[in-house]
N, C-alpha and C positions, 0 to 999 in steps of 0.2 A: 413463542415464536409464531408469527402469523404465516402458516404454511401456504395458504392461498396466495397471499401477497407476494411471498418469496418466489413461488412457482411462476407467477405472472411476470415478475421482474426477470427471473432467470431466462424465460423464453425470449423476452424482448432483448435482453442483454446479449445472449448468445447469437441471436439473429443479427444484431448490430455488429458484434465482433466479426461475424462472417463477412458482412458487407464491407467492413473496414480492412479486411485482410489481416485480422488479428487473432484468428484461430490457427494454431500451429500444430504441426505433426509431432508425434512423440519424439522423433529424432531431433527436431528443432528445439523442443522444450528442454531436452536433456543437455543441449549445448548452450542455452541462454545464460548470459546475455550476448554470447558470441553468435553472430548470424551472418548470412551471406551478404556481401557488399551490395548485390543487386536487389536485395529485398526492399520493398517500398518503405519499410519503417527502419531501415538501417541506421539513419542518423538519430532517430529516437532511442534506439537501443544503445547507441554509444553514450547518450546522456544517462541512461539508466545504469549502464556499466560503470560510469564515473561515480554516480551516487552510491552504488553498491560497494565499490572499492573503498570510498571514504568511510562508509558505515562499518565495514568489516575491519578496517584498520583501527577504528575507534573501539570496537568491541574487543579485538585481539589485545589491545593495550591493557585491558582489565586483568588479563592473565590469571583467570580463575574460572571455576566451573560456573556455567550460566544456564538458566532456563529461559528460553526465548519463545515468545508467542508472536506470530504474524497474523494480524487480523485482515481478512480479505486476501487470502493467499493465492486465489485463482489456480493456475496450473502448477503452482508450487516451486517455480524456479528460484524465487528469492529465498524461500525457506531452505531449499536444497543448498544454496550458496552459503547461507549462515551456518548450516550444519557441518560445513567443511572446517569451521574454526574449532580448534582443539577444545575439548571439555565442554562442548555445548550440547544441549538437549533442546530440540526445536519442535514446536507444534504449529502447524498451519491450520487456520480456521477460516471457513467460508460457508456461505449458504448456497453456493452455486454447484449443484451436483455434477454437472457435465465436466467442468474443469477440475473439480475435486477428484472425480474418478480417474481422470487422466493423470493427475498428480500422484495418486496412490499407485497407479499402474507403473508409471515411469520410475518412481523412486522407492519402490517396494523393498528393495534390498538395502536401504539405508537405515541402519539400526538406530541412528540418533535422530531420526525424523519420523513424525507421525502426522496424520491429517484427520481433522474432525469436522463433521458437518454441523453447523449451528452458528449461533451468535455469541458475542462475548458474555452476555448475561444468561446463557443456556445453563441448565442444571449440571451438565456434564463438566463444566468448569467451576462449579460453585466453590470448591475448596482449593482451587489452584492459585498459586502465586508465582509470579515471574520476575526475573531480573531485568529483562528487556521486553517491551511490547512495541511492535512495529506496525505502522500503517504505511505501506508502500503503494502509492498510486491508488489509494482506496478510501481516504477520508472524505472525498467528495461524494461518496455514495451514502453518506449518513446525513440525514436532515438536520440534526442538532449536534453541533460540535461539542457543546457543553455536556450533553447526555452521554455521548460516546466516550469522551475523555474521563468523565466521572466514573463511568463503568470500568474503564481501563485502570484507573487509579485504584479501584477496589481489588484488582488482581495484581497489583504491583508490590513487590517487596519494599521494605523501608528504604533501601539504598538503590532501588530500581529506577529505570528510565523509560519513558515513552519517546519513541522517535517517529517523526513524520517526514517522509521524503517523497519526491516525485509528484508533488501536488501544489497547485497554485494557491497562494493566499493573497487577498486583496485588501486595499484600504477600504474603509466603509463606503466612501463616496464612489468607489469603482465597481461596487457589487452590481448595480443595475445594468451597467454597460456590459459587464462580463456575462451576466445572465442572458442578456439579449443576444450576444455573440453565440452562446451555446444554443439558445433556442433557434437561432437562424441556421446553425450548423445541423442540428437534428432535423429541422424542417427540410433543409436542402438535401439531406441524405435519405430522406424518406422515413424517419423514425421520430415524428413529433411527440409521441407518447413518452419518449425517454426523458423529456424535460421534467417529468414527475419524479424521476429517480436520480437526478444529477443536481448537486447543490454547490453553492459557492460560499466560502467562509472568509471572514475578514481576520486580519492579524490582530485587530483590536479585541476580538473575542478571547484571545489568549491572556489578556491582562490580569485576570484573576488567578492565573496559574503561575507556578514557579518555572518559567520557561526561558530558554536561551536559543537564539538563532545561531547555529553553528556554521552555517553557510548562507550568506546573503547575496543573492544574484545582483542586487542593486548597489552593493559596495563598489567604490570607484575602481579598484583593481580588477574586480570580477567583471564589471561592465566593459572594461577594456580588453579582457581576455578573449582570444579567438575561440577558445573552447568553453565559453561561458555556459554554465548550466542554468537554465531559466527558473529552476525551482529552489525555494528555500529548504534548508534542512533544519528542522526544529526539534529540540530536545526538551522534554518536560520531566521534572522531578517532583517528588512529594514536597509539600510546603514545610 
């Protein structure tokens, strides 16, 4: 792990989160994805609540003991939700000590949940295998989609699944425009340096993997829905 690079990212990331009103109190995190209607990100949280509900129903239907890893767990709210599913053992992984410490503090009494500081290729996970590996609103912070997915596959049980939710995927020809929009956003909010840490991935990059789009926001019925979730839900299995 490049400790210096991670520290630099963490400082900028936390400052950006504060600017965007995305740092939450312990009381708020404990209740997520439920949040006050007057909160500036209420609508966003209703989208994430929808994504979470769908994923939990999918996992519950497996009806067996499962080891789950969330990569980029942040303040731990998603990991906590997943640990509410019967017979699950959940690990939240992140390089961000500020939010990770908050997660450990808030959910310390949850016996089926633990949090680890590090990356997916950290020695602490060397011998670990999981039934579900989740990237929830986190895959965009990894520069190489291929590298992070290949690392995740090494920690996946033979019948396991990788799930990616709450993240945009683009067609290859859309990448340049999407990057420009993000660059303009970070410039406008006063954090131009964040462009070095935020990445855009194309759906075509998944073609070498055994993947399925479980929810497509561009499918006709979803496009017409008033509660349309803008993010695809992607599931990857071993070949």
